[in-house]
N, C-alpha and C positions, 0 to 999 in steps of 0.2 A: 609171722609178720616181720618183714625186714625194714630196718630204719637206716638212713645214711645221712651224713652231713654234706651239704651242698656247697659248691663254689659260690662265694659271695663277692660283691663289690668289684666286678671284673672291669679291667681297663679297656679291653677291646675284644672283638671276635673277628677273626680273619680266616678265610679259607674256602674250600669247595667241598660239597657233600653230594653224593649220589643218593637221592631219596629212595627208601625201600618201596616195594611194590604196593599199589593201591589195594587197600583192604577190601573194599566193595567189589572191585573187579576180580581180585584173587578168589574170593568166595564164589562168584558167578562163573569163573572159568572152570572150577571143579564141578559145579552143579550142571552147567550146560554140557561139559564133557561127559558127565555121567548119563545124561538123558539123550545124548546124540548117538547116532550110529557111527562106529569107527573110532579111530584113535585121535585124541586131542593132546597136543603138547603145549605146555605153558612155560614161558620164560619170565624171569623177574617176579616169580610167585612170592608173596609175603609169607614168611615162616612164623608169623605171630601165632599166639595160642588160639585165637578165634578161628583163623583159617585152617589150622591143624584139626580143630574140632569138626569142621566141615568134612575134611578128608576122612576122619574116623567114622563119621556117621554114614558116609556113602560106602565105605568098605563093609560096614555092617549090613548094608543093603545089597551086597553081592557084587559091587563094582571093583574091578581090579585097578588100583592106582599105585603108581610108582612115584616116589617123591624123595629127592635128594637135594638139600639146599634150596635154591630158588628155581629149580627145575621140577616139573611135574609132568607125568604122562598118564592119561586116563583112557582106559580101554572101554568105551561105551558100547552098550547094546540097545540103546533106545529106552524109552519109557518102559517098554515091556520087559526089558532086561533086569529091571529092579526086582529084588526078591524080598519076601517077607522076612524081617529081621528076627533072629532068635533071641535077641536081647534088647534092652532099652537103648534108645538113641540119646546120648548125652551131648548136648550142645555146649557145655561149659558155660562161658560168659557171653556167648555170641547171640545177640538178638537177631542179626541178619540170618544166621544159620537156622534158627528155629522158625522164624516167620516165613522165609522163602521155602524151607523144607515142608512146611504145612501145605503150601500151594502145590508142591510136587506130589506129596503123599495123598492129597485129597483126590487125585485121579487114579490112584493105584488100588486094585481090588484085593487088598490084604490089610492086616491089622498091624499097627505100630504104635509105640508110645515114646513121647519125647519128654526129656527132663533137662534141667540145667543147674547152674550153681544157685546160691542164695539170692544173688541179684536178679537172675532170670526169673526166679520164683515170685518176684514182686512186680514184674513187668506185665502190663496188660496185653492179653492176646485176643480178646473179644473183637477188637478192630480187624483182626485177620480171620478169626473163626466165623464171624457173622456172615461175611460174603461167601465164604467157602461152604457154609451150610446152605446158603441160597442156591449155590451151584449143584448141591445134592450130596455133598460129603456127609459122613456121620462122624461127628467130633464131640468129645466130652473131656472134662477136666474139672479141677477145683472151681467152685463158684460158677457152675454152668459154662465151663470152658474158658474162664477168664485167666486162670493161672495154671502153671505146670504142677504136676504131670498132666500132659494132654495126650489123649489117645485118639487115633484116627483109623477109621475103616472107610476107604475111598472107593472110587469107581462110579460109573454111570452118571457122569456130570452133564448138565445142560447149561449152555451158555446164558449169561445174564448181562444186563446193563447195570452198572453200579457206580453211584456217585460217592466219592470218598468224603467222609465227614471231617477228616483231618488230612493235611498235606503230608503224605508218607510214602516214600519210594518203596519201603519194605512191604507195605500193604498192597500197593499197586503191583509190585513184582509177584507177590503171592497169588493174586488174582489172575495175572497174565499166565503164570506157570500152570495154574489149574485150567485156565481157558484153552491152553494148547492141547489139553486132553479131553475137552468137553465137546459135545455135539453142538454144531452151529457156531455162532459168533459171540465173543465176549467183549464187552466195552467197559472201559474204566474212564470215568469223568473226574478230572482233578479240579480242585479249587485254585491251586497255584502250581506252577511247573516244579516238579521234583526231579532229582537226579535220574537220568535216563539210561543208566548202564544196562538194564535188562532189555530195553528196546534195542539198543545197539548190539547186544549179544545175540538176540534172536536173528537179526539180519546177518551178523557175522557167521553164525552157524547155519546159514542157508534158509532161514525161515522168512516168513512174510509178516509184516506188521504195519498197520496204518496209524499215523499220528496226524491228527487234524486239530491244531490248536491245543486245547486241554483234553481232547478225547483221544484215547488210545484203544485200538481194536485189533484182536487176533482171531483167526479162524482155528477151530479145533481140528485135530487129526493130522497136523503137520509133522513131517519127519525131519529132524535136524541132523546135520552131518558134521562129524569131527573135523577140527581145523587146528590152526596154531593161534595161540593168544600171546601177544607181547604185552605184558602188564606195565603200564606207565607208573612213575613214581606217584605216591599218594599226596595229593595237595593238602589233605587234612594233617598229614605228618609234616609236610613242608611248612605249614602255617606257624608252627612253634619256632622255627628258625627264621622265618620272615619277621616275626614280631621281635625275636631276640636281636636280629640285625638292626631293626629300626630303633630300638630303645637303649641298646648298650652303646656307649660313646665310642667313637673312632672305629666303627665296624664296617666291614664289607664282606658279604657272604654270597657265594654262587651256589645255587641249588640246581642240580642237573636232572634232566629227564622227568620233569614234573607234569602230571596229567593236567590238561587245560580244558577239560570238558566244560562247556559253558553253563551246565546246570550245577557245577561245583565251584565256580570261580568267584563266588560272593566275597571271599576273603580278600581277593585282589582288588575288587571294586571298593571295598571298605578302606583298605590301606591307601589306595589312590585318593579317595575322597577326603581322608584324614591328612593327606599331604605327604605320604611316604615317598622316599626316593627309591622307586622300584622300577626295574626294567625287565621286559620279556624279550628274550633273544632265541635264535635257533628254533623257531616254531616249525613243527612238522605235522602234516595232516595224515591221519591214519583213522582206523575205526574208533580210536580214542586219541584225540590230538594231544601233543606234548610240546614242551619248550623248556628252556633254561631261565631261571629267575635270578636277578641280581638285586640284592637289597643292601642299602647303606643307612647309616645313622641318619635319623630324620627328625625334622621339626613337625609336630603333629597338632591337629586341632580336633576338638570334640565334635561329634555329629549325633544325629538321631538315626538309629537303624531299625527299620520296621517294614511290615508289608511283605511284598512278594519276594524280596531278597532273602528273607529268613530261611526258607527251605534250602537255599543255595549255600548257606554257611552255618547250618544248625550245629554241626560238630565243632565249629571253630569259635563259637561264642565264648567258651571259657578263656581262650587265649586272647580274644578281642577285648574282654574285660580287663585283662592285664595291660594290654596296649593302651587302653583308654586312661589308665592311671597316669600315663606319661604325656598326655595330650593337654593343650591349652583348653580350658573350659570343661563343660560337662558333656558326657556321652550318655545317651538314653537308648536302651534296647527294649523294644516292644514286640508283641505278637509272637513270643517265643515260649508259649505254654508247653510245647512239645519237650522242652528241656526237663520237665518234671518227671518224665517217664523214660529217661535214658538210664545208663548204668547206675546213676544216682539221681536224685532231684538236683540237677545241675545248677538251677537258680540258687537254691538255698546253700548248696555246698560251695559254689564259687564265692558267694558273698561271705559265708562264714570263715572260709580258709583265708581269703585275702584280708579280712578284718584282723585275723591273728597276726598278719604282717604289718599292721598299722594303716591299712587302706581305709579311706572313707568311701563306702559303697553301700547302697541300699537295695534290697530286693523289692520287687513289685509282683502283682499277680501274674504278669505275663513277661517279666524280664527283670531289668535292673537299672539303677542310676549310678554312674561312676563319675566321681569328681577327679579332675585332672591335676597335673603338676604336683604329684605327691612323691614324697620320699618314703620308701619302704624300710621298715626296721628289721625285724627278724623274729624267730620263734620256732616252735615245733608245729608242723602242719601235717596233714594226712591226705592221701589220695582217695581215701574211703573206698578203695578197690576199683576206682575209675581211672583208666589209663590216661584220659585227656586231662583230668584234674591233676594227676601226678606230673605230667609233662609241663603243664602250665605253671605249677608251683616250682619246678626245677628252673624254668626260665625266670620266674620272679626272683629267685635267689640271686641271680646274676646282678641285680641292681639293689640288693638289700645291704644295709649297713652292718648288720650283726649276723651271727650264725643262724643258719636255717637247717633244721633237721626234718627230713621227710619220712613219714611212716608209710608202710604199705607200698614200697617202691616196686614190688614185683608185679603190680598191676600194669605197669608200663609195657611189659612184654606182650600184652594182648595185641598191640598194633605196631610196636616199634622196638623190637628186641635189642637193637644196637644203638638206642637213643643216646645213652651216656657216652658210649665210645665216640659217636659223631660229635657230641658236644665237646668232649675233651680235645678232639682234633682241632677245633676252632680256637681253643685256648692256648695251644702250644705254638 
């Protein structure tokens, strides 16, 4: 466990950052390259621990993958090219890897077992395994398939119509990946729109998919073709610097090549509603739209965040909580029960760690209440092995009056290996 003292009481943040590749899209670029026929090349691939776990798993399934820095090449042989692994598939800390891979493995006529780290061992998998069982896969694990290790013997799937009990892009994606291998049509019905990277990937790799409001449909038996994937910068990673630029005095930060997928831009909507001085420039249309973001020190106001926007910013709520401490008035976050089953229970962890820094903040059953216009003190805090908690606390230190020591800093490498290097560049 690594501990570091963080920069505190910063005068300003100035400069430009090229945000690293989107984690969700990097995962999917490897997965779709592996199940497509032909060669797939990936640029701006995120070399975080989670995405490297995905590469490791597919290599164990017999897929040849070359990866050097942010470039990757996948030599896919279609679904049928995947081979029964001779060893356990270890997803590390990656919930995306295990949940989407369950969908892929559900259609393969061989046996495999998936495990992960201690955090993954506590994360619920029944939400994925239940629909996959309905498709016809044979799946087992601890507590009737609720927790890892999870074993899969797939094949002979039949398409289903499934209504998601929770708004989850990972569950939706797992079902769609299984549906591509099933007989007939598979339909997923969402309660709220979740990130649509999987739908975009299917089209980008030459597949067909129908999206009609909250209904998503795929036909089984499709053949995907290798292609090139240009991964945009991760808006979830950009969020930490958007908030830092808004709350540190005399600041102006330019964030380059940020993904602007409308199912992911809830953080931008919240910043604007709170009054942030934020501009979007150089917008580009592609299979995943991008643009540059300019954020300046801002006067902010508290708001209520709830309802259909929550799935569009679920990963950004920890840093939004910090943002709210610097706004006028009270900010209330509701309908965010999904935070309880992330890398940590993010509701309790965010509240507990910010309280250590002197913040007045309360947890609720489905979110939190944050009081504004607060001065942060200092103290020893921990990421609890959660990369987004770690980065939020590093940004919090910038406005603290006294020393802040952060434990478990290594967790940050899961999604942003050069986070501290980028932060330092804005201080110099």
